[in-house]
C-alpha positions, -999 to +999 in steps of 0.1 A: -221+545+703-249+519+705-277+520+680-311+528+696-341+537+676-377+539+687-391+530+653-383+500+632-360+508+602-368+498+566-343+473+551-357+472+516-389+478+497-413+452+483-440+463+458-434+498+470-439+489+507-411+492+532-400+459+548-385+467+582-361+448+604-388+439+628-409+424+600-379+402+591-377+390+627-415+384+627-411+362+596-383+343+613-406+337+643-433+324+620-409+300+603-397+286+636-433+283+648-443+265+616-415+240+617-420+232+654-457+226+647-448+203+618-422+185+639-447+180+668-474+166+644-449+141+629-435+130+662-469+125+679-478+099+652-447+079+660-444+052+687-431+065+721-397+049+717-391+066+683-399+101+695-372+127+698-362+145+730-375+178+716-410+163+713-412+156+750-402+192+758-428+206+734-454+182+748-446+193+783-451+229+773-483+221+755-498+202+784-488+229+809-504+256+787-536+235+783-539+229+820-533+266+827-560+278+802-584+251+814-587+271+846-602+300+826-622+283+798-632+250+815-653+229+790-646+254+762-608+250+764-606+229+733-623+257+713-601+286+724-569+269+733-553+271+698-559+308+698-546+318+732-517+293+731-508+307+696-507+342+711-485+330+739-460+311+718-458+337+691-452+366+715-427+345+735-407+337+703-408+374+693-396+384+728-368+359+729-356+363+693-349+400+702-323+387+728-303+365+704-267+376+696-267+395+663-303+408+667-298+446+668-261+444+664-255+432+628-257+463+607-262+468+570-259+499+549-292+514+537-297+544+515-329+564+521-337+599+508-302+600+493-286+595+527-266+566+539-275+549+572-263+518+590-292+500+606-296+465+622-309+439+599-329+423+627-349+439+655-371+423+681-407+421+667-424+431+700-399+461+703-419+476+673-451+494+684-467+485+650-467+448+659-479+452+694-508+475+684-518+449+658-517+421+684-537+442+708-563+451+681-566+414+670-571+403+706-599+429+713-616+423+680-616+385+685-632+389+720-660+410+704-664+385+676-668+355+700-691+376+722-715+381+693-711+345+682-720+330+716-745+356+728-761+367+695-762+403+685-790+412+708-772+395+738-740+413+728-758+447+729-773+438+763-738+435+776-736+473+774-771+487+773-803+478+792-834+497+781-850+491+815-822+511+832-816+547+821-782+547+837-771+519+815-766+543+786-738+561+804-724+530+820-726+510+787-708+538+768-680+538+794-678+500+790-675+503+752-647+529+756-631+505+782-632+476+757-613+495+730-589+511+755-576+476+760-559+479+726-536+506+740-531+487+773-521+455+755-498+472+730-480+497+752-475+473+780-458+447+757-439+472+737-427+492+767-414+463+786-396+446+757-382+478+742-370+491+776-353+457+782-335+458+749-323+493+755-310+483+789-291+454+775-276+476+747-265+503+772-250+478+796-231+459+769-217+493+757-206+505+791-194+472+806-191+447+778-177+418+800-200+399+823-221+429+835-249+423+809-253+386+818-277+391+848-298+415+828-299+390+799-314+364+821-338+390+836-350+398+801-356+361+793-378+360+824-395+393+815-402+380+779-419+349+793-440+369+818-451+394+791-461+366+768-480+349+796-498+381+806-508+389+771-523+355+764-538+352+799-556+386+796-568+376+761-582+344+776-599+362+805-615+389+783-629+363+759-642+342+788-660+372+802-673+383+768-690+350+762-707+347+795-745+352+793-748+365+829-724+393+823 
């Protein structure tokens, strides 16, 4: 039977804290992200004829992302681009790493509460609700931080409450609730789409292991890209709206 678990499984403990299979995949994504960034920095300082083919692919992605986010931030793009592009690339890596052969299928023996289990050593990071909630929380808190930074605390409060309008108390309170409900929207949208896709691939591979899962695999590659784009785009839009004075 295929192994399907809603929660990430602990692989080992470090300083008394459980290290789950989704955390291992997240560290793998960070390592890949780090080395690609170092490679890009080294290659950009070389003459064009000495640059590798991978550099031009990364540069094409970088330029495409910059032009895309420029339509949202305009002259402030250079300030916010590293943040939103980082969100996009990290989420994209997490989504696609969960589709690699061996992720979710290579099992190890784990003993917990004196019981023996066989759990996958790697699990897609964004198929773990803990990571998606953290990313959603980080996105919302950063939008509040930049709103205070650009508008000042008084301007930030005026986004929600206007003392000249009694109705603003109720409307502003609803706006505050709406701001923090984005955490749930961000996290469950990303988690739900990625987890459901991995379950679909697992079931199809179990029922019809030859050829049938291939179309679904390419579909999940596309879904992983779209979810990363949606997450980073919504983060960019919310930050852009939060720093506007005439809100």
